[in-house]
N, CA and C atoms as an extended XYZ file, in Angstrom:
252
Properties=species:S:1:pos:R:3:atomname:S:1:resname:S:1:resid:I:1 pbc="F F F"
N        21.458      143.988       25.037 N   MET     1
C        20.969      145.190       24.392 CA  MET     1
C        22.143      145.983       23.857 C   MET     1
N        21.829      146.725       22.851 N   ASP     2
C        22.870      147.573       22.260 CA  ASP     2
C        23.136      148.767       23.154 C   ASP     2
N        24.373      149.188       23.099 N   ALA     3
C        24.745      150.393       23.852 CA  ALA     3
C        24.132      151.603       23.158 C   ALA     3
N        23.741      152.602       23.915 N   PRO     4
C        23.162      153.799       23.286 CA  PRO     4
C        24.176      154.425       22.328 C   PRO     4
N        23.663      154.821       21.168 N   ARG     5
C        24.539      155.410       20.145 CA  ARG     5
C        24.777      156.874       20.447 C   ARG     5
N        25.993      157.270       20.171 N   GLN     6
C        26.317      158.688       20.297 CA  GLN     6
C        26.088      159.333       18.932 C   GLN     6
N        25.687      160.586       18.933 N   PRO     7
C        25.455      161.247       17.647 CA  PRO     7
C        26.754      161.283       16.841 C   PRO     7
N        26.603      161.075       15.545 N   LEU     8
C        27.774      161.096       14.673 CA  LEU     8
C        28.250      162.528       14.493 C   LEU     8
N        29.510      162.704       14.609 N   ALA     9
C        30.085      164.032       14.399 CA  ALA     9
C        30.584      164.102       12.960 C   ALA     9
N        30.238      165.180       12.296 N   LEU    10
C        30.721      165.366       10.928 CA  LEU    10
C        32.122      165.956       10.980 C   LEU    10
N        32.950      165.385       10.179 N   ARG    11
C        34.310      165.902       10.110 CA  ARG    11
C        34.341      167.082        9.151 C   ARG    11
N        35.405      167.849        9.240 N   GLU    12
C        35.579      169.032        8.390 CA  GLU    12
C        35.522      168.661        6.910 C   GLU    12
N        36.181      167.556        6.533 N   GLU    13
C        36.179      167.164        5.115 CA  GLU    13
C        34.797      166.710        4.660 C   GLU    13
N        34.009      166.132        5.571 N   ASP    14
C        32.639      165.763        5.219 CA  ASP    14
C        31.808      167.014        4.931 C   ASP    14
N        31.972      168.009        5.780 N   LEU    15
C        31.247      169.268        5.577 CA  LEU    15
C        31.674      169.936        4.275 C   LEU    15
N        32.962      169.883        3.971 N   ASP    16
C        33.458      170.466        2.718 CA  ASP    16
C        32.861      169.733        1.517 C   ASP    16
N        32.796      168.401        1.602 N   TRP    17
C        32.241      167.619        0.500 CA  TRP    17
C        30.763      167.946        0.297 C   TRP    17
N        30.018      168.012        1.398 N   ILE    18
C        28.592      168.343        1.316 CA  ILE    18
C        28.410      169.737        0.727 C   ILE    18
N        29.235      170.657        1.164 N   SER    19
C        29.158      172.021        0.653 CA  SER    19
C        29.446      172.068       -0.845 C   SER    19
N        30.454      171.329       -1.289 N   SER    20
C        30.779      171.325       -2.720 CA  SER    20
C        29.660      170.671       -3.529 C   SER    20
N        29.043      169.623       -2.992 N   GLN    21
C        27.939      168.979       -3.694 CA  GLN    21
C        26.742      169.919       -3.818 C   GLN    21
N        26.465      170.657       -2.756 N   LEU    22
C        25.372      171.627       -2.809 CA  LEU    22
C        25.658      172.718       -3.833 C   LEU    22
N        26.904      173.165       -3.905 N   PHE    23
C        27.290      174.177       -4.889 CA  PHE    23
C        27.083      173.638       -6.311 C   PHE    23
N        27.500      172.388       -6.555 N   LEU    24
C        27.317      171.791       -7.878 CA  LEU    24
C        25.839      171.674       -8.241 C   LEU    24
N        25.035      171.285       -7.280 N   ILE    25
C        23.596      171.160       -7.528 CA  ILE    25
C        22.993      172.520       -7.847 C   ILE    25
N        23.387      173.548       -7.096 N   ARG    26
C        22.892      174.901       -7.367 CA  ARG    26
C        23.287      175.357       -8.766 C   ARG    26
N        24.533      175.076       -9.152 N   THR    27
C        25.017      175.457      -10.477 CA  THR    27
C        24.220      174.741      -11.566 C   THR    27
N        23.984      173.456      -11.382 N   GLN    28
C        23.214      172.690      -12.365 CA  GLN    28
C        21.774      173.184      -12.457 C   GLN    28
N        21.174      173.493      -11.322 N   LEU    29
C        19.803      174.007      -11.327 CA  LEU    29
C        19.722      175.354      -12.033 C   LEU    29
N        20.718      176.185      -11.813 N   SER    30
C        20.752      177.484      -12.478 CA  SER    30
C        20.852      177.315      -13.992 C   SER    30
N        21.721      176.409      -14.435 N   ALA    31
C        21.867      176.153      -15.872 CA  ALA    31
C        20.575      175.581      -16.450 C   ALA    31
N        19.942      174.676      -15.721 N   LEU    32
C        18.671      174.110      -16.184 CA  LEU    32
C        17.586      175.177      -16.287 C   LEU    32
N        17.553      176.083      -15.325 N   ALA    33
C        16.558      177.155      -15.352 CA  ALA    33
C        16.772      178.052      -16.569 C   ALA    33
N        18.026      178.359      -16.888 N   GLU    34
C        18.318      179.180      -18.064 CA  GLU    34
C        17.896      178.464      -19.343 C   GLU    34
N        18.189      177.171      -19.435 N   ARG    35
C        17.793      176.407      -20.627 CA  ARG    35
C        16.280      176.319      -20.752 C   ARG    35
N        15.612      176.136      -19.631 N   LEU    36
C        14.153      176.066      -19.645 CA  LEU    36
C        13.561      177.383      -20.131 C   LEU    36
N        14.117      178.488      -19.671 N   GLU    37
C        13.633      179.797      -20.107 CA  GLU    37
C        13.836      179.967      -21.613 C   GLU    37
N        15.000      179.562      -22.118 N   ALA    38
C        15.269      179.652      -23.557 CA  ALA    38
C        14.299      178.768      -24.344 C   ALA    38
N        14.021      177.581      -23.816 N   MET    39
C        13.080      176.683      -24.497 CA  MET    39
C        11.667      177.263      -24.500 C   MET    39
N        11.276      177.907      -23.408 N   GLN    40
C         9.948      178.512      -23.357 CA  GLN    40
C         9.835      179.647      -24.370 C   GLN    40
N        10.899      180.442      -24.505 N   GLN    41
C        10.884      181.521      -25.489 CA  GLN    41
C        10.790      180.955      -26.905 C   GLN    41
N        11.555      179.907      -27.175 N   ALA    42
C        11.503      179.272      -28.497 CA  ALA    42
C        10.120      178.672      -28.747 C   ALA    42
N         9.535      178.073      -27.718 N   HIS    43
C         8.192      177.497      -27.841 CA  HIS    43
C         7.175      178.586      -28.171 C   HIS    43
N         7.280      179.722      -27.498 N   ASN    44
C         6.357      180.826      -27.763 CA  ASN    44
C         6.512      181.341      -29.195 C   ASN    44
N         7.769      181.434      -29.678 N   ARG    45
C         7.989      181.865      -31.060 CA  ARG    45
C         7.370      180.864      -32.035 C   ARG    45
N         7.568      179.577      -31.758 N   MET    46
C         7.011      178.545      -32.635 CA  MET    46
C         5.484      178.612      -32.654 C   MET    46
N         4.877      178.855      -31.510 N   GLN    47
C         3.416      178.983      -31.471 CA  GLN    47
C         2.962      180.151      -32.329 C   GLN    47
N         3.704      181.249      -32.289 N   GLY    48
C         3.379      182.397      -33.135 CA  GLY    48
C         3.479      182.050      -34.609 C   GLY    48
N         4.539      181.340      -34.983 N   TYR    49
C         4.697      180.928      -36.381 CA  TYR    49
C         3.559      180.004      -36.802 C   TYR    49
N         3.197      179.081      -35.922 N   ILE    50
C         2.122      178.134      -36.237 CA  ILE    50
C         0.799      178.871      -36.416 C   ILE    50
N         0.518      179.836      -35.533 N   ARG    51
C        -0.717      180.612      -35.670 CA  ARG    51
C        -0.752      181.350      -37.000 C   ARG    51
N         0.394      181.948      -37.380 N   ALA    52
C         0.457      182.671      -38.652 CA  ALA    52
C         0.244      181.723      -39.830 C   ALA    52
N         0.858      180.548      -39.776 N   LEU    53
C         0.676      179.573      -40.859 CA  LEU    53
C        -0.764      179.072      -40.930 C   LEU    53
N        -1.373      178.842      -39.770 N   GLU    54
C        -2.768      178.404      -39.760 CA  GLU    54
C        -3.679      179.474      -40.348 C   GLU    54
N        -3.415      180.735      -39.994 N   ALA    55
C        -4.223      181.829      -40.535 CA  ALA    55
C        -4.049      181.909      -42.049 C   ALA    55
N        -2.820      181.756      -42.518 N   ARG    56
C        -2.578      181.800      -43.959 CA  ARG    56
C        -3.263      180.623      -44.656 C   ARG    56
N        -3.222      179.450      -44.040 N   ALA    57
C        -3.870      178.276      -44.632 CA  ALA    57
C        -5.381      178.468      -44.697 C   ALA    57
N        -5.971      179.041      -43.642 N   ARG    58
C        -7.417      179.304      -43.660 CA  ARG    58
C        -7.763      180.301      -44.761 C   ARG    58
N        -6.943      181.339      -44.878 N   LYS    59
C        -7.171      182.360      -45.901 CA  LYS    59
C        -7.066      181.744      -47.292 C   LYS    59
N        -6.031      180.930      -47.506 N   ASP    60
C        -5.852      180.290      -48.808 CA  ASP    60
C        -6.984      179.314      -49.105 C   ASP    60
N        -7.447      178.587      -48.094 N   SER    61
C        -8.525      177.622      -48.337 CA  SER    61
C        -9.833      178.347      -48.633 C   SER    61
N       -10.067      179.489      -47.986 N   ARG    62
C       -11.276      180.262      -48.280 CA  ARG    62
C       -11.202      180.855      -49.680 C   ARG    62
N       -10.013      181.327      -50.027 N   LYS    63
C        -9.833      181.932      -51.340 CA  LYS    63
C        -9.967      180.881      -52.438 C   LYS    63
N        -9.475      179.685      -52.175 N   GLY    64
C        -9.502      178.648      -53.192 CA  GLY    64
C       -10.670      177.693      -53.077 C   GLY    64
N       -11.615      177.956      -52.175 N   SER    65
C       -12.715      177.005      -51.985 CA  SER    65
C       -13.633      176.952      -53.197 C   SER    65
N       -13.772      178.061      -53.913 N   HIS    66
C       -14.624      178.038      -55.098 CA  HIS    66
C       -13.933      177.306      -56.249 C   HIS    66
N       -12.639      177.225      -56.188 N   ASN    67
C       -11.870      176.540      -57.223 CA  ASN    67
C       -11.162      175.368      -56.560 C   ASN    67
N       -11.899      174.305      -56.359 N   LYS    68
C       -11.382      173.201      -55.563 CA  LYS    68
C       -10.179      172.528      -56.199 C   LYS    68
N       -10.216      172.405      -57.512 N   TYR    69
C        -9.105      171.761      -58.203 CA  TYR    69
C        -8.420      172.784      -59.093 C   TYR    69
N        -7.138      172.691      -59.169 N   ALA    70
C        -6.392      173.619      -60.011 CA  ALA    70
C        -6.763      173.379      -61.470 C   ALA    70
N        -7.049      174.451      -62.151 N   GLN    71
C        -7.388      174.346      -63.565 CA  GLN    71
C        -6.103      174.217      -64.368 C   GLN    71
N        -6.044      173.226      -65.239 N   PRO    72
C        -4.836      173.101      -66.055 CA  PRO    72
C        -4.738      174.255      -67.039 C   PRO    72
N        -3.551      174.746      -67.201 N   GLN    73
C        -3.311      175.824      -68.147 CA  GLN    73
C        -2.980      175.200      -69.496 C   GLN    73
N        -3.634      175.668      -70.541 N   PRO    74
C        -3.326      175.094      -71.850 CA  PRO    74
C        -1.898      175.441      -72.259 C   PRO    74
N        -1.217      174.455      -72.793 N   LEU    75
C         0.150      174.651      -73.253 CA  LEU    75
C         0.181      174.518      -74.765 C   LEU    75
N         0.843      175.430      -75.390 N   ILE    76
C         1.026      175.359      -76.830 CA  ILE    76
C         2.514      175.231      -77.079 C   ILE    76
N         2.883      174.184      -77.768 N   ILE    77
C         4.288      173.965      -78.077 CA  ILE    77
C         4.449      174.137      -79.581 C   ILE    77
N         5.298      175.031      -79.950 N   MET    78
C         5.548      175.269      -81.366 CA  MET    78
C         6.811      174.520      -81.746 C   MET    78
N         6.680      173.665      -82.710 N   LEU    79
C         7.825      172.908      -83.193 CA  LEU    79
C         8.352      173.548      -84.470 C   LEU    79
N         9.648      173.631      -84.547 N   GLU    80
C        10.238      174.163      -85.772 CA  GLU    80
C        10.196      173.099      -86.855 C   GLU    80
N        10.081      173.565      -88.009 N   SER    81
C        10.049      172.639      -89.130 CA  SER    81
C        11.441      172.077      -89.365 C   SER    81
N        11.508      170.807      -89.605 N   LEU    82
C        12.790      170.176      -89.882 CA  LEU    82
C        13.162      170.276      -91.363 C   LEU    82
N        12.275      170.862      -92.169 N   ASP    83
C        12.521      170.955      -93.598 CA  ASP    83
C        13.581      171.992      -93.937 C   ASP    83
N        13.825      172.937      -93.094 N   ASP    84
C        14.762      174.027      -93.421 CA  ASP    84
C        16.167      173.596      -93.506 C   ASP    84
């Protein structure tokens, strides 16, 4: 049978390494949270722009529904006489 194991003792440098890793993780999480907040704000702005564009498109389609196709504008081109 195996001899009973003694609990592993953490050395000072192990604790320092773990502490530094936790600090790095906290820093990364903080940066990610800031980026996420910025992305949410940008997303909200984009939704506002999209709503405004949709409203404008609905308004334009209602305004132009009676005139489904653009009416061509008559063009008159005056040519100068080459006889002069």
